[in-house]
N, C-alpha and C positions, 0 to 999 in steps of 0.2 A: 801960657801955652798948655792946651787942652790935652787932658790926658789920653794916652794911647791907649787901645782895651787890648788887654794881651791877656792871654787862655791857653791851658792845654786841652788840646782836640783830641777824637778819636774819630778814623776815617774808617766809615761804613764803606763796603761789606769786612774790609780786612780786619779793622779793628787795630790800623796801625796808628802811632800815637805821635803830633805834630805840635809846635809853636807855633799859634797863632796870635799875629798883631795886627791890630786895624787901628789908624791913625784918621781921627774925624777925617769927613770929607774925604777920602781915599780916593784916588784916580784910578787904580785900579789892585790889582792882587798878583804878587810874583811867587811863583813853588819854586824851590830850591830841589833840582836833581845831585843829591852829592856824589861824590866819587867811589871808585872802591875802596870798602876799608874803612870809608868815614861814616858821620851818621850825622843824625839834625840839630850834634852839640859841637860840628865843625866848628873852630873857634874863625874860620875867614869867613864862611858863608854866614855866619852870626854877624860879624862884621859889618857883611856887605848887608843883610839885613837891616841891622840898626840904620845905616846910612839911610835905605831906602825910606825908611819910616821917616825921615825925618823931612823928606820931599811928597808925602802924603800919601805913599804906596805903602799896602798893607803887603805882608808876607807870610807864607807859611813855611815852616822849615819841621820836614818830616822824614821817621824811618821809612824808606822804601822797602825795608824787609822786616819781618818778624824776628824776634830774637832767635826762633827754631829755624828760621831761615838762613838768617845769618850765619849759623855754624857751618854750612855747608857752602864752601867758597865757591864752588861752580855759581851757582846762586848770585853772587857778588858781582860776577862778571857776564850775568845772563842778561845781556843787553833789551833784548825784547819784554821779558821778566819786568825789568825795571822801569820800562816807559808804557807797560799797562798798568803797574801804580801808580803813575803821574797822571795818565788817564782816569784813574777810579778818584783818584784826589781831585782833579779837574770835576768829575761829574757831581763831586761832594759839596764843592762848592756853590756848582750852579744848582743845587736842589736845598741849597739854603736862604733863608727868604732874606736875611740880610749882606749875602754876599754877590747874591747870583747877579746882579748888576753891573759887577765890576768887570771890565777886559782882564784878561790874564796875561800872564807873563810867564815864561820858564826861564830860570838860571840853572846852568847846567856847568858844573866841575869835571873834570878828567873823561871817565865814562857817563859820567851822569849827562854830561852836553848831545851823547849819542844817543842817550834815553830819550831826551827834551827834545831830540828832533824828529825823532821817528813818532813820538807821542803827538806832535804838532801838525803832523800830516793826516790832510784831511779833516783838521777839526777847527772848527769855524771858532772854536772860542778863542784859541791862542791870536793873540795878538802883537807877540814881541817874544824874543829870543836872544839872550845873551850866553854866551859862554867862556868861560874863564880858564884858560888853560886846558881846554876840553881835545876830547878825543873825535868829532865831528865826522873823521873819515869810517871809523865803525858804525854810521848811520847809513852808510853801503846806497845802493839805491834810494834810501829815503829821502837823501841829499835833494834831487831833482823832483821832489815831490813837496818840496817846504815852501809853503806860502807866506808863512809869517817873518817881517822883516828879524832879520837876522845879525848880530852882532860876533864876530869872534877875535877876544882878546888874547894876546900870545906873549908870554915875554920872551924879547929879542934874545935871549942868553939860553933859551931853548930849541937848541937846532933843531932837535928831531920831530918833536910836536909842532915846531912852526912851519918844516916843510910839509907835515900831515894836515895844516890847516889850509895852508896855499892850494894843495890838490884839492881839500873838499872843499874850498872857496872857489874855488874854477868851475867845480859840478853844480851850484848852486845857481840857479835863475831867479829867485827872490831878491827885494830889495835889500841889501847884503852888506858889511863893512868888517874889514878887518884892521885889527888895531895893533900896534906891536909896541909893549912897553918896553922901552930900552933899558937895559943891564938888569930885568927881570929875569929868573929860571923858572922853573916848573911850579914853583909853589908862591911865587911872588915873596917870598922871605927878605929879601933888600929892602933897606928903609926907603920909604916913598913909595912903591911899586905897588902893594895892596889899595896905595889911595887915589891910585891913576886908574886902578878898575874901579874903585865907586865911583870914581866922579864920570867915569864913561859910560858904567854903569845905567846912573841915576839919568843922565841924559838922555839914555837909549829908553829907558823904560817911561819918563817922563814925556817922551815927544811921541812915541807909537800908545802907550795907554792910555795917557792922553787924549790924542787924537781918539782912538776906538771909544771913549767915554763919551764924548760929544758928539760922536758920530750914533750912539746909540741915541742920546738924547733925544736927535734931532729925527731920529726917524719914529720916536715914540710919542712924538708929536704929530706925524703926519695920521691921517685919517680919512 
C-alpha cells in the first residue's frame, strides 16, 4: 500500500497548527471543525480522519484557535470566529499547489458543525458537509443558504440534540440526510456507534467529493 504523506503544517495568516494527511490519488480533502473545548487531537475526530484516509480522502485536523485565544472561553463558543478560521484554512488549501485541485469537505462536531455550515455559505469550494452530534441549529439563518450536500449524524439516545437536528434539517434546502445511530449518546462512546459514524461519513464524502473531482476534471478539459 502506498504511503500516506502526513505532516504538521501552519495555516497562514493565523499560524494555527494542523495535522495534514494526504493519501495517494486523493479524491478530496476534509477539514475538521472540532467542538467546544476540544482540539485537533480529539481522539474521535482522529479516528474518523484515519478511516477517511483509507478511502483516499485527505484530512486536515487543525486548532481553530491560538493558545492565547483558547484561554478566553468566549472564543470557544464564538461560532462566527470559528467559521472564519475554517474559511482561512480552506483558502490556505486552495493556495497550495499540491492541494488546490482537491474538492473540500467539512466534518463538524458539536459547535464545530455550526461553524462548518456557516463557513460553507457562498463558498463554491465546499462540496460536502458531515455533522457528528452537531449543533446545526446554532448556524441560524445560514441554514437556508447552505448549498453543499449535508449529512447530519445524531445519536438515537441524544434526545435534545436529535430534536435540534430535526428542526435544523427542516430549514435546509440543499441535498441533505439525517442519519440516526441507534443506542448512541452525544459522544458516540457506546460500542460500535463511532464505527457507524465512520461508515456514514466515508460513504458521504466518497460520493460527493469524488463527484466534484470528476466534475472538475471534465471542466478542465473543456476549451
